[in-house]
N, C-alpha and C positions, 0 to 999 in steps of 0.2 A: 520195580513195576514191570519192566520189560521181561524180566525173568518169570514173573507170575503169568503174564500174557502168553509167553512161549510155552510154559507148562500147560496151561489150559488149551492152547492151540494143538499141542501134541498128545493130549490125553486120549486114551483108547478105552472105551468108546468116547467119542467127542460129545461134550455137553455144551449147549449154548451158554454164552456168558455175556456180561454187559460191562461197558466202561462208562462210569459216571464222570462227567467233566466239571470243571470249576464253574462253568456257566449254568450248571444245573441240567444240561442236556444229557441224554443217555444214548449211547450207541450200542445197540444189541448186535452181537455176533452170532449168526446162526450156522456158519460153515467155517471150518478151520482153514479152508483155502481162500477165504475172503478177508484175511488179516495177515499183515506182514510187519515185522519190526526191524529197526535198524538202530544200533547204538551210536551215539555221538562220542566226541572226545571225553565227555563226562557223562556219567550215568543219567543225570537229569536232562541231558541234551538229546536224548533218543527221540525217534519218530515212530509212530504207529500208522501204517497205511491200512485203510479199510475200503474194500470194494462194496459199494452201496447197491441196494436192490435195483436202482435205475441205471446201473452199469457205470456210474461216475466213481471216481476214486478220491478219497479224502485223506489228507495227512493231518495227524494230530500230534502235537508236541507232547511228549510224555509228562511234562510239567503241568499240563492241563488236566491230567487224569487224577481225580480225587479218590476213586475206588474202583476195584474190579470185583465183580460178584458172579457166582455161578448160577445159572438158571435165567429165567426171564425176569428182568428187573420189574419191580412193582409199577413204576411209571409206564413202562411199555405194556404190561399186562392190563392196566387201566385203559390205555388207548385201544388195545385189542378188544376188550370187553365193550367199550363204547361203540366201536365199529360193528361188532357182532349184533349189538342191540339195535343199531340203526338199520342194519341189513334185515334183521328179523321183522322190524316194523314195516319196512318197504315190501317185503315178501307178503306179509299179512294184508297190506293194502292192495297189492296186485292180485292176490288170490280172491278177493271179495268181489 
């Protein structure tokens, strides 16, 4: 899993990718400089560090990662679409 993340992190050009966790939560990576990896004594003991948009830093145990996918994860895209729809409704109300 760490090798996959490192491969995606170093891809030229960089493409956004997502980590889906055992909890069902999705962590979207938009910038290669916002993710770091460290291997433990065993491959399953590795850590993934993610710099979040609010400038906080999150550590994720590699064992928590269910899948890694390239592009915007569907759950994240749904959230973006919902926020865009809410923003458009707000703008329409303000313009009236």
